[in-house]
ZAKOLDO-420578 format. One record per atom (N, C-alpha, C): chain; atom name; residue number from 0; x, y, z. Coordinates in Angstrom, 1 decimal, padded with zeros to 4 digits. Example, Ala and Ser with C-alpha at 12.3 -4.5 7.8 and 13.67 -1.06 7.14 Angstrom:
BEGIN
PT  unit  site  pos      c1      c2      c3
PT     A     N    0   013.2  -005.7   007.8
PT     A    CA    0   012.3  -004.5   007.8
PT     A     C    0   013.2  -003.3   007.8
PT     A     N    1   012.8  -002.2   007.1
PT     A    CA    1   013.7  -001.1   007.1
PT     A     C    1   012.9   000.0   007.9
This chain:
BEGIN
PT  unit  site  pos      c1      c2      c3
PT     A     N    0  -016.3  -011.8   039.8
PT     A    CA    0  -015.5  -011.2   038.1
PT     A     C    0  -014.6  -010.2   038.0
PT     A     N    1  -014.1  -010.6   036.9
PT     A    CA    1  -013.1  -009.8   036.5
PT     A     C    1  -013.7  -008.5   035.3
PT     A     N    2  -013.7  -007.4   035.4
PT     A    CA    2  -014.2  -006.5   034.7
PT     A     C    2  -013.1  -006.4   034.1
PT     A     N    3  -013.4  -006.2   032.2
PT     A    CA    3  -012.7  -006.1   030.9
PT     A     C    3  -012.3  -004.6   030.7
PT     A     N    4  -011.2  -004.0   030.4
PT     A    CA    4  -011.2  -002.4   030.1
PT     A     C    4  -010.9  -002.5   029.0
PT     A     N    5  -011.8  -002.0   028.0
PT     A    CA    5  -011.4  -001.7   026.8
PT     A     C    5  -010.3  -000.9   025.9
PT     A     N    6  -009.8  -001.5   025.6
PT     A    CA    6  -008.0  -001.3   024.8
PT     A     C    6  -008.8   000.4   023.8
PT     A     N    7  -009.8  -000.1   023.6
PT     A    CA    7  -010.3   001.2   022.6
PT     A     C    7  -011.9   001.7   022.9
PT     A     N    8  -011.5   003.0   024.0
PT     A    CA    8  -013.1   002.8   024.5
PT     A     C    8  -014.3   003.5   023.2
PT     A     N    9  -014.1   004.1   021.7
PT     A    CA    9  -014.8   004.2   021.2
PT     A     C    9  -014.5   005.3   020.5
PT     A     N   10  -015.5   005.9   019.3
PT     A    CA   10  -015.0   007.2   019.0
PT     A     C   10  -015.7   008.5   019.7
PT     A     N   11  -014.7   009.2   019.5
PT     A    CA   11  -015.5   010.6   020.6
PT     A     C   11  -017.1   011.0   019.8
PT     A     N   12  -018.3   011.5   020.6
PT     A    CA   12  -019.2   011.9   020.3
PT     A     C   12  -019.2   013.1   019.7
PT     A     N   13  -020.5   013.9   020.3
PT     A    CA   13  -020.5   015.3   019.9
PT     A     C   13  -020.1   016.3   020.8
PT     A     N   14  -020.1   016.2   021.9
PT     A    CA   14  -019.2   016.8   022.6
PT     A     C   14  -018.1   016.9   022.7
PT     A     N   15  -017.4   016.1   022.9
PT     A    CA   15  -015.6   015.6   022.8
PT     A     C   15  -015.1   016.1   021.7
PT     A     N   16  -016.1   016.2   020.1
PT     A    CA   16  -015.7   016.8   019.1
PT     A     C   16  -015.3   018.1   018.9
PT     A     N   17  -016.6   018.7   019.5
PT     A    CA   17  -016.9   019.9   019.6
PT     A     C   17  -015.5   020.6   020.8
PT     A     N   18  -015.2   019.9   021.4
PT     A    CA   18  -013.9   020.2   022.4
PT     A     C   18  -012.6   020.2   021.8
PT     A     N   19  -012.5   019.1   020.8
PT     A    CA   19  -011.3   018.9   020.2
PT     A     C   19  -011.4   020.1   019.2
PT     A     N   20  -012.2   020.5   018.4
PT     A    CA   20  -012.5   021.3   017.6
PT     A     C   20  -012.3   022.8   018.1
PT     A     N   21  -012.6   023.0   019.4
PT     A    CA   21  -012.0   024.4   019.8
PT     A     C   21  -010.7   024.6   020.3
PT     A     N   22  -010.2   023.0   020.8
PT     A    CA   22  -008.6   023.8   021.0
PT     A     C   22  -007.7   023.6   019.8
PT     A     N   23  -008.2   023.1   018.8
PT     A    CA   23  -007.6   023.3   017.3
PT     A     C   23  -007.3   024.8   017.0
PT     A     N   24  -009.0   025.4   017.6
PT     A    CA   24  -008.7   026.9   016.7
PT     A     C   24  -008.1   027.5   017.9
PT     A     N   25  -008.3   027.5   019.0
PT     A    CA   25  -007.3   028.3   020.2
PT     A     C   25  -005.6   027.8   019.7
PT     A     N   26  -005.2   026.8   019.0
PT     A    CA   26  -003.6   026.3   019.1
PT     A     C   26  -003.0   027.2   017.7
PT     A     N   27  -004.3   027.0   016.7
PT     A    CA   27  -003.7   027.3   015.3
PT     A     C   27  -004.2   028.8   014.9
PT     A     N   28  -005.0   029.2   015.6
PT     A    CA   28  -006.2   030.6   014.8
PT     A     C   28  -007.1   029.9   013.9
PT     A     N   29  -008.2   030.7   013.7
PT     A    CA   29  -009.0   030.7   013.0
PT     A     C   29  -008.4   030.8   011.7
PT     A     N   30  -007.3   032.0   011.2
PT     A    CA   30  -006.7   032.2   009.8
PT     A     C   30  -006.1   030.9   009.1
PT     A     N   31  -005.4   030.2   010.3
PT     A    CA   31  -004.6   029.1   010.1
PT     A     C   31  -005.0   028.2   009.4
PT     A     N   32  -006.2   027.8   010.3
PT     A    CA   32  -007.2   026.5   009.7
PT     A     C   32  -007.1   026.1   008.3
PT     A     N   33  -007.7   027.4   007.3
PT     A    CA   33  -007.8   026.8   006.2
PT     A     C   33  -006.3   026.1   005.4
PT     A     N   34  -005.2   027.1   005.5
PT     A    CA   34  -003.9   026.7   005.4
PT     A     C   34  -003.5   025.4   005.6
PT     A     N   35  -003.8   025.2   007.2
PT     A    CA   35  -003.7   023.5   007.7
PT     A     C   35  -004.3   022.5   007.1
PT     A     N   36  -005.6   022.7   006.7
PT     A    CA   36  -006.3   021.6   006.1
PT     A     C   36  -005.8   021.6   004.8
PT     A     N   37  -005.6   022.5   004.0
PT     A    CA   37  -004.8   022.6   003.0
PT     A     C   37  -003.8   021.9   002.5
PT     A     N   38  -002.9   021.9   003.4
PT     A    CA   38  -001.4   021.1   003.6
PT     A     C   38  -001.9   019.9   003.9
PT     A     N   39  -002.6   019.4   004.6
PT     A    CA   39  -003.0   018.3   005.3
PT     A     C   39  -003.3   017.2   003.9
PT     A     N   40  -004.4   018.2   003.5
PT     A    CA   40  -005.3   017.5   002.5
PT     A     C   40  -004.1   017.0   001.1
PT     A     N   41  -003.0   018.2   000.7
PT     A    CA   41  -002.0   018.1  -000.3
PT     A     C   41  -001.1   016.8   000.5
PT     A     N   42  -000.8   016.3   001.7
PT     A    CA   42   000.3   015.5   002.2
PT     A     C   42  -000.4   013.9   002.0
PT     A     N   43  -002.0   014.2   002.2
PT     A    CA   43  -002.4   013.0   001.7
PT     A     C   43  -002.5   012.6   000.5
PT     A     N   44  -002.5   013.5  -000.4
PT     A    CA   44  -002.7   013.1  -001.7
PT     A     C   44  -001.2   012.6  -002.3
PT     A     N   45  -000.2   013.5  -002.0
PT     A    CA   45   001.1   012.9  -002.2
PT     A     C   45   001.4   011.3  -001.5
PT     A     N   46   000.8   011.0  -000.3
PT     A    CA   46   000.9   010.0   000.0
PT     A     C   46  -000.1   008.9  -000.7
PT     A     N   47  -001.0   008.9  -001.2
PT     A    CA   47  -001.5   008.2  -002.0
PT     A     C   47  -001.0   007.9  -003.2
PT     A     N   48  -000.7   009.1  -003.9
PT     A    CA   48   000.1   008.2  -004.9
PT     A     C   48   001.4   007.8  -004.9
PT     A     N   49   002.1   008.1  -004.0
PT     A    CA   49   003.2   006.9  -003.4
PT     A     C   49   002.7   005.6  -003.5
PT     A     N   50   001.8   005.3  -002.5
PT     A    CA   50   001.3   004.0  -002.6
PT     A     C   50   001.1   003.5  -003.5
PT     A     N   51   000.2   004.1  -004.7
PT     A    CA   51  -000.3   003.6  -006.0
PT     A     C   51   001.1   003.7  -007.0
PT     A     N   52   002.0   004.2  -006.3
PT     A    CA   52   003.1   004.0  -007.4
PT     A     C   52   003.8   002.7  -007.1
PT     A     N   53   003.8   002.3  -006.0
PT     A    CA   53   004.7   001.1  -005.2
PT     A     C   53   003.7  -000.2  -005.6
PT     A     N   54   002.7   000.5  -005.2
PT     A    CA   54   002.0  -000.9  -005.9
PT     A     C   54   001.9  -001.4  -007.3
PT     A     N   55   001.6  -000.2  -008.4
PT     A    CA   55   002.2  -000.4  -009.5
PT     A     C   55   003.4  -001.6  -009.7
PT     A     N   56   004.4  -001.1  -009.1
PT     A    CA   56   006.0  -001.6  -009.3
PT     A     C   56   005.7  -003.2  -008.8
PT     A     N   57   004.9  -003.4  -007.5
PT     A    CA   57   005.0  -004.5  -006.8
PT     A     C   57   004.1  -005.3  -008.2
PT     A     N   58   003.4  -004.7  -008.8
PT     A    CA   58   002.5  -005.3  -009.9
PT     A     C   58   003.6  -006.2  -010.9
PT     A     N   59   004.3  -005.2  -011.3
PT     A    CA   59   004.6  -005.0  -012.7
PT     A     C   59   005.9  -006.1  -012.2
PT     A     N   60   006.2  -006.0  -011.0
PT     A    CA   60   007.9  -007.2  -011.0
PT     A     C   60   007.2  -008.6  -010.6
PT     A     N   61   005.7  -008.8  -010.5
PT     A    CA   61   005.0  -010.2  -009.9
PT     A     C   61   004.7  -010.4  -011.5
PT     A     N   62   004.7  -009.6  -012.6
PT     A    CA   62   004.1  -009.8  -013.6
PT     A     C   62   005.6  -010.3  -014.7
PT     A     N   63   006.4  -009.7  -014.3
PT     A    CA   63   007.7  -009.9  -014.8
PT     A     C   63   008.2  -011.3  -014.5
PT     A     N   64   008.1  -011.7  -013.0
PT     A    CA   64   008.6  -012.8  -012.4
PT     A     C   64   008.0  -014.1  -013.0
PT     A     N   65   006.6  -013.8  -013.3
PT     A    CA   65   005.8  -015.0  -013.9
PT     A     C   65   006.5  -014.9  -015.4
PT     A     N   66   007.0  -014.2  -016.0
PT     A    CA   66   006.7  -014.4  -017.1
PT     A     C   66   008.4  -014.6  -017.2
PT     A     N   67   009.1  -014.4  -016.6
PT     A    CA   67   010.7  -015.4  -016.5
PT     A     C   67   010.5  -016.9  -016.3
PT     A     N   68   009.4  -017.4  -015.4
PT     A    CA   68   009.1  -018.6  -015.2
PT     A     C   68   009.0  -019.1  -016.6
PT     A     N   69   007.9  -018.7  -017.2
PT     A    CA   69   007.5  -019.5  -018.5
PT     A     C   69   008.6  -019.2  -019.1
PT     A     N   70   009.5  -018.4  -019.8
PT     A    CA   70   010.8  -018.5  -020.4
PT     A     C   70   011.6  -019.4  -019.8
PT     A     N   71   011.9  -019.7  -019.0
PT     A    CA   71   013.0  -020.7  -018.0
PT     A     C   71   011.8  -022.2  -018.6
PT     A     N   72   010.9  -022.2  -018.4
PT     A    CA   72   010.1  -023.7  -019.1
PT     A     C   72   010.3  -024.2  -020.2
PT     A     N   73   010.2  -022.7  -021.2
PT     A    CA   73   010.6  -022.9  -022.6
PT     A     C   73   011.9  -023.6  -022.9
PT     A     N   74   013.0  -022.7  -022.1
PT     A    CA   74   014.4  -023.3  -022.1
PT     A     C   74   014.5  -024.6  -022.1
PT     A     N   75   014.0  -024.6  -020.7
PT     A    CA   75   014.1  -026.2  -020.5
PT     A     C   75   013.8  -027.4  -021.4
PT     A     N   76   012.2  -027.3  -022.3
PT     A    CA   76   011.9  -027.8  -022.9
PT     A     C   76   012.8  -028.1  -024.5
PT     A     N   77   013.2  -027.2  -024.5
PT     A    CA   77   014.1  -026.8  -025.8
PT     A     C   77   015.4  -027.9  -025.5
PT     A     N   78   015.9  -027.3  -024.4
PT     A    CA   78   017.5  -028.4  -024.2
PT     A     C   78   016.6  -029.8  -024.3
PT     A     N   79   016.1  -030.1  -023.3
PT     A    CA   79   015.5  -031.8  -023.5
PT     A     C   79   014.8  -032.5  -024.9
PT     A     N   80   014.4  -031.5  -025.6
PT     A    CA   80   013.9  -032.0  -027.0
PT     A     C   80   015.7  -032.1  -027.5
PT     A     N   81   016.5  -031.3  -027.6
PT     A    CA   81   017.8  -031.4  -028.6
PT     A     C   81   018.5  -032.6  -027.2
PT     A     N   82   018.6  -032.8  -026.3
PT     A    CA   82   019.1  -034.2  -025.7
PT     A     C   82   018.5  -035.0  -026.2
PT     A     N   83   017.0  -035.3  -026.4
PT     A    CA   83   016.6  -036.6  -027.4
PT     A     C   83   016.9  -036.6  -028.6
PT     A     N   84   016.9  -035.5  -029.2
PT     A    CA   84   017.2  -035.5  -030.4
PT     A     C   84   018.7  -036.5  -030.7
PT     A     N   85   019.5  -036.1  -029.7
PT     A    CA   85   021.0  -036.3  -029.8
PT     A     C   85   020.8  -037.5  -029.3
PT     A     N   86   020.3  -038.0  -028.6
PT     A    CA   86   020.2  -039.6  -028.2
PT     A     C   86   019.2  -040.7  -029.1
PT     A     N   87   018.6  -040.0  -029.9
PT     A    CA   87   018.0  -041.0  -030.9
PT     A     C   87   018.5  -040.9  -031.9
PT     A     N   88   019.6  -040.1  -032.3
PT     A    CA   88   020.6  -040.5  -033.6
PT     A     C   88   021.8  -041.0  -032.9
PT     A     N   89   021.7  -041.1  -031.7
PT     A    CA   89   023.4  -042.3  -031.4
PT     A     C   89   022.6  -043.6  -031.8
């Protein structure tokens, strides 16, 4: 039978995380880790704020679009009423 190879082997466990942390400390140094964590946290916060702004704009655009449809319906109804009145007068 064919053995399937998983595309995502899973999350790293304890020993793998220790090795990754050791490599990070060696690359950046122990003194730079707090600065690295702070800057990555700030970047994540900016990303979250940008995403929320875009979501708000999309919601406002959808609400305005619905309002425009209602106004068009009212305008069409008024036009039909005016046409009906004109026909009745004739």
